[in-house]
C-alpha positions as CSV (number, residue, x, y, z in Angstrom):
1,X,113.9,233.3,193.3
2,X,111.7,230.6,194.7
3,X,111.5,229.1,191.1
4,X,115.3,229.1,191.0
5,X,115.5,227.2,194.3
6,X,112.9,224.8,193.1
7,X,114.8,224.0,189.9
8,X,118.1,223.7,191.7
9,X,116.8,221.3,194.4
10,X,115.1,219.2,191.8
11,X,118.2,218.7,189.8
12,X,116.4,219.3,186.5
13,X,117.3,222.9,185.9
14,X,117.8,222.9,182.2
15,X,114.6,221.1,181.4
16,X,112.6,223.5,183.7
17,X,114.4,226.5,182.2
18,X,113.3,225.4,178.7
19,X,109.8,224.8,180.0
20,X,109.6,228.2,181.7
21,X,110.8,229.9,178.5
22,X,108.3,228.2,176.4
23,X,105.4,228.8,178.7
24,X,106.0,232.5,179.4
25,X,105.0,234.3,176.2
26,X,104.6,238.0,176.2
27,X,101.1,239.4,175.6
28,X,101.5,242.3,173.2
29,X,98.6,244.8,173.0
30,X,99.6,246.5,169.8
31,X,102.4,246.6,167.3
32,X,103.9,249.8,165.9
33,X,105.1,249.7,162.3
34,X,107.2,251.9,160.1
35,X,106.1,253.3,156.7
36,X,107.0,250.0,155.1
37,X,104.9,247.9,157.5
38,X,107.9,246.5,159.4
39,X,107.3,246.0,163.1
40,X,109.5,248.5,165.0
41,X,108.0,248.4,168.5
42,X,105.3,246.8,170.6
43,X,103.0,248.1,173.3
44,X,102.4,245.9,176.4
45,X,100.5,246.6,179.6
46,X,102.6,247.7,182.6
47,X,101.6,244.5,184.5
48,X,102.9,242.5,181.6
49,X,106.1,244.5,181.5
50,X,106.7,243.8,185.3
51,X,106.0,240.1,184.7
52,X,108.5,240.0,182.0
53,X,111.1,241.8,184.1
54,X,110.6,239.3,186.9
55,X,110.9,236.4,184.4
56,X,114.2,237.9,183.1
57,X,115.5,238.2,186.7
58,X,114.5,234.5,187.4
59,X,116.3,233.3,184.3
60,X,119.4,235.3,185.2
61,X,119.3,233.7,188.7
62,X,119.1,230.3,187.1
63,X,122.1,231.0,184.8
64,X,124.2,232.1,187.8
65,X,123.2,228.9,189.7
66,X,124.1,226.8,186.7
67,X,127.5,228.5,186.4
68,X,128.3,228.1,190.1
69,X,127.0,224.6,190.7
70,X,130.5,223.0,190.5
71,X,132.2,225.6,192.7
72,X,133.6,224.8,196.1
73,X,130.9,225.0,198.8
74,X,131.0,226.1,202.4
75,X,128.4,225.2,205.0
76,X,126.1,228.1,205.7
77,X,126.6,228.1,209.4
78,X,130.4,227.9,209.0
79,X,130.1,231.0,206.8
80,X,128.1,232.8,209.4
81,X,130.7,232.0,212.1
82,X,133.5,233.3,209.9
83,X,131.6,236.4,209.0
84,X,130.6,237.2,212.6
85,X,134.3,236.8,213.6
86,X,135.3,239.3,210.9
87,X,132.7,241.7,212.1
88,X,134.0,241.6,215.6
89,X,137.6,242.2,214.4
90,X,136.5,245.1,212.2
91,X,134.7,246.7,215.1
92,X,137.7,246.3,217.4
93,X,135.9,244.2,219.9
94,X,136.7,240.7,221.3
95,X,133.9,238.2,221.0
96,X,135.2,236.3,224.0
97,X,134.8,239.2,226.4
C-alpha cells in the first residue's frame, strides 16, 4: 500500500507501474512438464509465492487508484464528521447532549 501511495503522490503512476512490473520477476525453482515436454506447472518457494501475492495486491491497489483519480473528492475530516454524526444517529444518542 505504501508503494501505491508513493506512486499516486508522485503523479507518475503508470511509469512506476511499468517499472515495478518489469523489475519484479518470479524466481521459479523447478518446472513440471508433461510427457511431450511442455511446461504445465512451476514450483516456487513459499516466500516467493507470498512476495508475488503482495505484488498482485499492490498492482490491484494501483489500478483502483487510477480508476478513481477523477472521482469527486471529499476532505477526510469532513468525511469523519459526517460518519461520526451518522454513528450517533444510529445509536440513538444526541451528540450535543
